[in-house]
Structure formats: C-alpha cells, structure tokens
ZAMARKOL-463715 format. One record per atom (N, C-alpha, C): x, y, z. Coordinates in steps of 0.02 Angstrom, whole numbers, padded with zeros to 5 digits, always signed. Example, Ala and Ser with C-alpha at 12.3 -4.5 7.8 and 13.67 -1.06 7.14 Angstrom:
2
+00660-00284+00390/+00615-00225+00390/+00660-00165+00390/+00642-00112+00354/+00684-00053+00357/+00645+00002+00394/
//
This chain:
138
-01032-00873+07893/-00980-00926+07861/-00914-00921+07872/-00896-00968+07906/-00836-00968+07924/-00783-00962+07876/-00730-00924+07904/-00670-00912+07849/-00639-00985+07832/-00614-00987+07768/-00596-01046+07747/-00507-01042+07755/-00496-01094+07792/-00412-01101+07802/-00377-01111+07734/-00339-01089+07707/-00290-01103+07641/-00242-01138+07661/-00208-01179+07612/-00166-01198+07602/-00100-01153+07570/-00036-01189+07596/+00033-01149+07567/+00019-01157+07502/+00002-01202+07465/+00009-01205+07384/-00043-01149+07364/-00097-01137+07389/-00145-01088+07372/-00108-00999+07367/-00066-01002+07430/-00037-00939+07437/+00011-00924+07375/+00046-00994+07374/+00102-00979+07311/+00058-00977+07250/+00008-00999+07225/-00030-00998+07181/-00047-00911+07160/-00068-00876+07223/-00085-00803+07219/-00015-00767+07195/+00036-00790+07226/+00106-00765+07215/+00115-00775+07138/+00112-00831+07104/+00106-00843+07038/+00065-00799+06989/+00026-00792+07006/-00060-00757+06975/-00006-00677+06976/+00004-00654+07041/+00031-00589+07048/+00081-00577+07003/+00132-00619+07014/+00196-00600+06970/+00186-00601+06899/+00130-00645+06865/+00121-00632+06790/+00093-00565+06778/+00049-00524+06828/+00014-00475+06819/+00069-00420+06818/+00111-00421+06877/+00161-00367+06895/+00215-00360+06831/+00228-00405+06808/+00280-00425+06749/+00253-00396+06692/+00182-00379+06677/+00158-00354+06614/+00155-00280+06614/+00201-00243+06648/+00197-00166+06655/+00255-00151+06577/+00221-00084+06559/+00263-00064+06506/+00280+00021+06502/+00322+00041+06501/+00322+00119+06497/+00368+00134+06423/+00305+00174+06384/+00336+00188+06314/+00392+00242+06330/+00404+00281+06385/+00435+00336+06377/+00492+00312+06401/+00506+00269+06425/+00564+00225+06452/+00628+00235+06381/+00683+00266+06390/+00740+00247+06333/+00759+00195+06338/+00772+00145+06291/+00778+00083+06290/+00851+00064+06255/+00908+00076+06310/+00971+00060+06265/+01000-00015+06287/+01021-00055+06243/+01044-00121+06259/+01139-00117+06281/+01166-00179+06279/+01234-00185+06289/+01283-00143+06234/+01314-00107+06254/+01363-00066+06233/+01326+00014+06202/+01273+00021+06224/+01238+00090+06219/+01192+00081+06143/+01182+00013+06124/+01141+00005+06056/+01071+00022+06081/+01041+00071+06038/+00985+00106+06046/+00936+00041+06021/+00876+00012+06061/+00844-00044+06048/+00751-00018+06054/+00751+00044+06041/+00681+00075+06019/+00649+00096+06090/+00590+00124+06074/+00561+00163+06126/+00519+00113+06186/+00526+00123+06241/+00490+00072+06288/+00522+00022+06312/+00497+00001+06378/+00526-00061+06409/+00475-00105+06453/+00474-00160+06460/+00431-00200+06510/+00461-00188+06576/+00432-00193+06622/+00466-00199+06696/+00417-00237+06735/+00463-00250+06794/+00410-00292+06846/+00396-00240+06895/+00321-00236+06906/+00297-00178+06953/+00317-00208+07016/+00344-00163+07057/+00359-00190+07144/+00287-00197+07174/+00289-00239+07231/+00241-00262+07275/+00269-00231+07335/+00222-00187+07379/+00248-00170+07436/+00208-00214+07482/+00239-00215+07539/+00199-00268+07594/+00230-00247+07663/+00194-00259+07718/+00218-00247+07775/+00252-00307+07803/+00306-00301+07841/+00339-00360+07863/+00316-00361+07937/+00347-00417+07978/+00333-00433+08038/+00345-00384+08094/+00396-00335+08071/+00401-00267+08112/+00363-00214+08100/+00319-00224+08057/+00278-00163+08040/+00311-00121+07972/+00369-00126+07963/+00398-00096+07908/+00375-00105+07840/+00364-00062+07795/+00356-00076+07723/+00424-00102+07696/+00409-00163+07649/+00463-00162+07593/+00425-00171+07525/+00474-00177+07490/+00464-00183+07420/+00490-00243+07384/+00468-00290+07335/+00497-00338+07299/+00468-00342+07236/+00520-00356+07200/+00508-00373+07130/+00513-00432+07087/+00531-00477+07152/+00547-00550+07123/+00481-00589+07119/+00489-00655+07120/+00424-00692+07119/+00390-00702+07200/+00429-00699+07236/+00417-00712+07307/+00457-00644+07347/+00433-00628+07397/+00458-00576+07440/+00517-00604+07478/+00563-00561+07474/+00630-00581+07519/+00618-00555+07607/+00617-00600+07643/+00602-00563+07718/+00648-00601+07756/+00643-00580+07815/+00702-00615+07875/+00668-00686+07890/+00712-00732+07911/+00675-00782+07917/+00675-00804+08006/+00656-00846+08028/+00667-00855+08105/+00733-00858+08129/+00781-00883+08089/+00849-00882+08104/+00885-00818+08096/+00856-00765+08062/+00879-00700+08054/+00908-00687+07987/+00909-00744+07949/+00934-00740+07878/+00887-00712+07838/+00897-00687+07786/+00855-00657+07738/+00846-00713+07691/+00776-00731+07666/+00777-00788+07613/+00698-00760+07594/+00677-00804+07543/+00603-00788+07499/+00565-00831+07538/+00497-00791+07534/+00451-00815+07578/+00366-00816+07547/+00329-00836+07571/+00262-00845+07532/+00227-00800+07594/+00193-00765+07571/+00152-00731+07614/+00111-00742+07634/+00090-00792+07680/+00038-00818+07708/-00029-00799+07727/-00066-00816+07751/-00137-00796+07792/-00122-00726+07824/-00070-00722+07869/-00067-00677+07913/-00039-00614+07876/+00008-00617+07818/+00040-00551+07797/+00000-00535+07730/-00024-00583+07688/-00039-00578+07622/-00088-00510+07604/-00113-00499+07647/-00163-00443+07642/-00144-00384+07646/-00064-00374+07670/-00020-00316+07663/-00013-00285+07610/+00000-00336+07561/+00029-00329+07493/-00009-00292+07445/+00031-00233+07412/-00014-00201+07373/+00031-00168+07303/+00010-00140+07263/+00041-00096+07212/+00026-00021+07238/+00076+00022+07237/+00065+00096+07268/+00068+00124+07196/+00006+00164+07159/-00003+00204+07116/-00010+00270+07134/+00047+00303+07154/+00047+00361+07173/-00001+00372+07242/-00048+00415+07254/-00098+00405+07322/-00139+00342+07325/-00137+00304+07267/-00180+00256+07262/-00144+00184+07285/-00185+00121+07308/-00150+00075+07331/-00197+00032+07283/-00167-00045+07256/-00194-00089+07235/-00180-00158+07283/-00230-00181+07326/-00217-00240+07354/-00208-00296+07310/-00156-00303+07275/-00164-00363+07228/-00182-00434+07243/-00131-00453+07298/-00150-00530+07323/-00219-00521+07345/-00233-00487+07387/-00316-00500+07403/-00366-00479+07358/-00373-00454+07292/-00397-00445+07234/-00402-00513+07207/-00342-00544+07203/-00326-00608+07167/-00371-00667+07197/-00353-00661+07273/-00390-00692+07323/-00479-00712+07310/-00491-00651+07300/-00568-00629+07297/-00597-00661+07232/-00546-00650+07175/-00556-00681+07108/-00576-00748+07106/-00518-00784+07141/-00518-00856+07151/-00574-00887+07206/-00583-00849+07242/-00656-00882+07285/-00708-00866+07248/-00732-00815+07209/-00771-00790+07166/-00779-00863+07120/-00719-00879+07087/-00724-00936+07044/-00742-00994+07084/-00724-01012+07131/-00745-01076+07165/-00818-01080+07166/-00851-01025+07195/-00913-01010+07194/-00957-01036+07142/-00940-01004+07102/-00956-00984+07037/-00959-01058+06996/-00906-01077+07004/-00900-01153+06962/-00897-01210+07012/-00904-01208+07058/-00895-01259+07112/-00835-01296+07114/-00789-01251+07103/-00713-01291+07094/-00672-01275+07183/-00640-01312+07184/-00586-01296+07249/-00522-01287+07227/-00490-01240+07235/-00414-01234+07215/-00362-01261+07258/-00378-01261+07309/-00344-01323+07362/-00337-01371+07350/-00396-01418+07322/-00398-01481+07299/-00362-01504+07227/-00370-01446+07191/-00336-01451+07122/-00268-01442+07127/-00240-01402+07176/-00167-01391+07186/-00136-01460+07210/-00176-01486+07255/-00146-01562+07291/-00152-01600+07244/-00198-01614+07208/-00190-01655+07134/-00140-01646+07098/-00119-01586+07082/-00074-01559+07038/-00006-01579+07070/+00008-01590+07136/+00065-01606+07165/+00084-01675+07165/+00012-01711+07167/+00024-01786+07172/+00034-01802+07093/+00008-01762+07042/+00025-01780+06983/+00102-01783+06952/+00121-01742+06981/+00199-01695+06968/+00246-01751+06991/+00234-01770+07057/+00278-01825+07101/+00261-01876+07056/+00196-01909+07033/+00206-01963+06990/+00243-01968+06931/+00237-01913+06902/+00268-01898+06846/+00340-01897+06845/+00383-01864+06902/+00441-01868+06909/+00466-01947+06936/+00429-01984+06970/+00445-02048+06984/+00451-02101+06912/+00404-02083+06875/+00395-02115+06810/+00459-02103+06761/+00478-02030+06773/+00550-02023+06738/+00609-02064+06750/+00606-02083+06834/+00669-02117+06845/+00666-02184+06826/
//
C-alpha cells in the first residue's frame, strides 16, 4: 500500500490535537502563588514541552501551539512540522519517549479506515465553509 501524501491542513490538525493533549498536564506538587505572592492553592496546569529534531539535526523544545524554527530566510518563525520532520516530535518522560504526532497520525488513519472518512477532504470542506462564512459576513 502506497503511503498517502498528506496536506498541510492535516499536519495543522495534528498540531492542534497535540496542543490540546500537551496542555492537559497538571502537577499537584507545584506551589501556586499568584500576583503579589497570593497563595492560589496546590498544583498547577502546564503545557508539556514537545521535543523535535530541527533541519540541522539539533533537538529543540517548544511549548506553543506550533514549533519555532529557522525559516529559509534565516529568521525564527513558527512552522508546521510537515511530512519530513513531524515524526521526530516527542514528549520526553525520563528515559522514555512518546512520539505524540506519530501516535495522533496513526489514530486518525485508524479512524479513516474504520469509519470510511478522509480528514484531508473534511479539512478542505471546512476551509471552503469558513471562506464562505467570511464572505457572507462582509
């Protein structure tokens, strides 16, 4: 079976899902002080960092919605880890790694096969609906 070429919108979906998962971390041992040193209780939610390998082979971490990386012009910008690099993205748990974007990709592919859907087509339809909705508002 040939490998399916994915759209940029699909990789954006993977990042959206990863950001949701990574933002659901909580540590009950973190002391939570607000502005002015006011005690706000035990524990704190946080964004778990994702590590990925950049184009130079160096490991980088990001906590935002999308990783920051060097663009072709040499400037640092946000990017979507497309086909070539998304497989390198992982959560580091001590000596263990969870390849989160690959895992999400496998889950979505499984859903496509199981339910006969195509996320690339659904995302293209969503884009058309959003564009039509913006035109209707003008």
